[in-house]
Each structure stands twice: as structure tokens, then as C-alpha cells.
C-alpha positions in Angstrom: 2.0 182.9 103.5 4.6 183.8 106.1 3.3 184.6 109.6 5.0 185.9 112.7 2.7 184.1 115.0 4.7 181.2 116.5 3.5 177.7 115.8 3.5 176.9 119.5 1.4 180.0 120.3 -0.9 178.3 122.8 2.0 176.9 124.8 3.8 180.3 124.7 0.8 182.2 125.9 0.1 179.8 128.7 3.8 180.1 129.8 3.6 183.9 129.5 0.6 184.1 131.7 2.4 182.0 134.3 5.6 184.0 134.1 4.2 187.5 133.9 3.6 187.9 137.7 7.3 187.3 138.2 8.3 190.4 136.3 7.5 193.1 138.9 9.2 190.9 141.6 12.4 190.7 139.5 12.3 194.4 138.6 11.8 195.3 142.3 14.8 193.3 143.2 16.9 195.0 140.5 15.8 198.5 141.6 17.3 197.8 145.0 20.7 198.0 143.4 20.2 201.6 142.6 21.8 204.1 145.0 20.9 207.7 145.6 23.3 208.9 142.9 21.6 206.6 140.3 18.1 207.7 141.2 19.1 211.4 141.2 21.0 211.1 137.8 18.0 209.4 136.1 15.5 211.9 137.6 17.6 214.7 136.2 17.8 213.1 132.7 14.0 212.6 132.6 13.2 216.1 133.9 11.4 215.0 137.1 14.0 216.2 139.6 12.7 218.9 141.9 14.2 221.2 144.4 12.1 223.1 147.1 14.4 225.1 149.3 16.9 222.7 150.7 14.8 219.6 149.9 15.4 217.6 146.8 13.1 215.0 145.3 11.1 213.8 142.3 7.7 214.8 141.1 5.4 212.2 139.5 2.1 213.1 137.9 0.7 209.5 138.1 1.6 205.9 138.8 2.5 205.3 135.2 5.3 207.8 135.5 6.7 205.9 138.4 6.7 202.7 136.3 8.4 204.5 133.4 11.0 205.9 135.7 11.8 202.5 137.2 12.0 201.0 133.7 14.5 203.8 132.7 16.5 203.3 135.9 16.8 199.6 135.4 17.9 199.6 131.8 19.3 203.1 130.9 21.5 203.9 133.9 24.8 202.5 132.9 27.7 203.6 135.1 30.9 202.2 133.5 28.7 200.6 130.8 26.8 198.2 133.1 23.1 198.6 133.5 21.4 197.5 136.7 19.8 194.6 134.9 23.3 193.5 133.7 24.7 193.9 137.2 21.9 191.7 138.6 22.5 189.1 135.9 26.3 189.0 136.7 25.4 188.2 140.3 23.6 185.1 139.3 20.9 185.4 142.0 18.6 182.7 140.5 19.1 179.0 140.0 20.2 177.9 136.6 17.2 177.0 134.5 14.7 178.6 136.8 11.9 180.9 135.5 13.5 183.9 137.0 16.9 183.1 135.5 15.4 182.7 132.0 13.5 185.9 132.3 16.6 187.8 133.5 18.6 186.5 130.6 16.0 187.9 128.2 15.8 191.2 130.1 19.5 191.6 129.8 18.9 191.8 126.0 16.1 194.3 126.2 15.9 197.3 123.9 13.7 200.4 123.8 11.9 201.5 120.7 8.8 203.0 119.1 6.2 200.5 117.9 3.1 200.5 115.7 0.5 197.8 116.4 -0.2 196.1 113.1 -2.3 193.1 114.1 -3.8 191.6 117.3 -3.9 188.0 118.4 -6.9 187.7 120.7 -5.4 184.8 122.7 -2.6 187.0 124.0 -0.3 188.8 121.6 0.2 191.3 118.8 2.3 191.9 115.7 4.0 195.2 115.8 6.3 197.2 113.5 9.4 198.5 115.1 9.4 202.1 113.8 13.2 202.4 114.3 14.5 199.1 112.8 11.7 198.3 110.4 11.4 194.8 111.9 8.0 193.2 112.6 7.8 191.3 115.9 5.3 189.1 117.7 4.9 190.3 121.3 3.2 188.4 124.0 0.7 190.6 125.8 -2.5 190.1 127.9 -4.2 193.5 127.9 -3.7 195.2 124.6 -5.2 192.4 122.4 -8.4 192.7 124.4 -8.8 196.4 123.2 -9.3 198.0 119.9 -5.7 199.2 119.5 -4.8 198.3 115.9 -2.8 201.3 114.7 -1.6 202.3 118.1 1.7 204.0 118.2 3.5 203.4 121.5 7.0 203.4 123.0 8.2 200.6 125.3 11.0 198.1 125.9 11.0 194.5 124.6 13.2 191.5 125.1 13.3 188.1 123.4 11.7 185.1 124.9 11.7 181.7 123.2 10.0 182.1 119.8 8.5 185.5 120.5 9.1 188.7 122.5 7.9 190.1 125.8 7.8 193.7 127.0 8.9 195.1 130.4 5.5 196.5 131.2 6.0 200.2 131.1 4.6 201.8 128.0 3.8 205.2 126.5 0.9 205.4 124.1 0.7 208.2 121.6 -2.6 207.5 119.8 -3.9 205.7 116.8 -2.3 206.0 113.3 -4.4 204.3 110.7 -2.0 204.8 107.8 1.6 203.8 108.6 3.0 205.1 105.3 4.3 208.2 107.1 6.4 206.0 109.4 9.8 205.9 108.0 12.0 203.4 109.9 15.8 204.0 110.1 16.4 200.4 109.2 19.1 199.9 111.8 19.6 199.2 115.5 20.4 202.1 117.8 23.6 202.2 119.9 23.3 202.7 123.7 23.4 206.5 123.6 20.9 206.7 120.7 18.6 204.4 122.6 18.8 206.4 125.7 18.1 209.6 123.8 15.0 208.0 122.2 13.8 206.9 125.6 14.2 210.4 127.0 12.6 212.1 124.0 9.6 209.8 124.1 9.2 210.3 127.9 9.2 214.1 127.5 6.8 213.8 124.5 4.4 211.5 126.6 4.4 213.9 129.5 3.7 216.9 127.2 0.8 214.9 125.7 -0.6 214.2 129.2 -0.4 217.9 130.1 -2.2 218.9 126.8 -5.0 216.3 127.5 -5.3 217.4 131.2 
């Protein structure tokens, strides 16, 4: 029987646990590349740009929105076709073969999608269905496998790492779907503009869900 769980799962999980604390540090460094124009443009696209008299700013409902905005800024703001993560990669800030450099190479290949959690691996991962492409992926994760989230529908960004996938940390949960038959994948990868639109639509949907629950 075929399985998506890597044969070297214990080794991968141990490495993931060691590397995960580096992610916010790398992302924080990338965010520093963003100028005011980039921040303003992304805030407008996500509908969180505010104006009070002559003062301009952003309005966040909670800390998760801040993380989601940063995630969008890093990957979706692409002046002249170059995202901030790609700009950082081109600068080669980390030593060849270093943990940071290997993570950055993977982050450069990240994609945003909508996922349905099919199976949990208690040691530190989950099998998900990519609702857009129809692919099934094994994603390394520390928190979700410790919760009863089989059937969870969530939107987030993933990138390849060795024999598995990692996610960038910012996610939007939309509740449990016990029967996935209603999920009809497109069966293809999205282009850059389609991916950006999907990201924005899910952010707006997530914010509306929070308002309804609040």
C-alpha cells in the first residue's frame, strides 16, 4: 500500500523541530526589504488600509492578521515579478549549505493553496489534500497533529523540504468538513495572479468568518 509518510520520518521530524525556530527570524529579515509603498499596496489589496483624517495606517483585529499580512507581503508583493523572498534569495545572505540557506531555497518555491486535512501523524505531520491541484502532500507540523483536526479545511502556504513539505506558519482555518466529496479540485497549478487572487479571497473570507463568530 502506497503511503505519503516518508521512510525517514523520525529524522525529518527531528530536523524540522530544530529548524522551525529559524523561520520567524528569516521572515523577519525578509520583511525589512519592504518599503512603505510595498506595505501600503499590500494593505490595500487585503482591505486593511485605513485613513483617519490625514493619517494613514492599517487596522488589525488580532495577532493572526499581522502574521497573515506579513506572509502575503513576503510572497505576494511582486514588483517587476520579484517577490521579497526571491529578492532575499538573490542576495545570497546565508552561507552555502547552511540551515538558513536551505530553508530560503524552499521558501522561494512556496505556493498558497486551500488544504483539507486527511490524516494526522502524531509524531509531527499530516497528510493533506490540496483542494486546488488535487495532490496529496505530507506536511511537517508540530501543533495540528496534537489536535483533533482531521477534516479541517484551511488555507496556507507550503514549500518543499527534502522528502516532505513545510508551511510558512500563517494559516486560516475554515472549520471541519467530514465528507470531502464536495471538494472538487481544479487539477492544475495556479499562475501567479490566480494564486494572489486565491490568497486575497481566502483572507477576506477568513476575516468575515471572524466577524460572524465575534
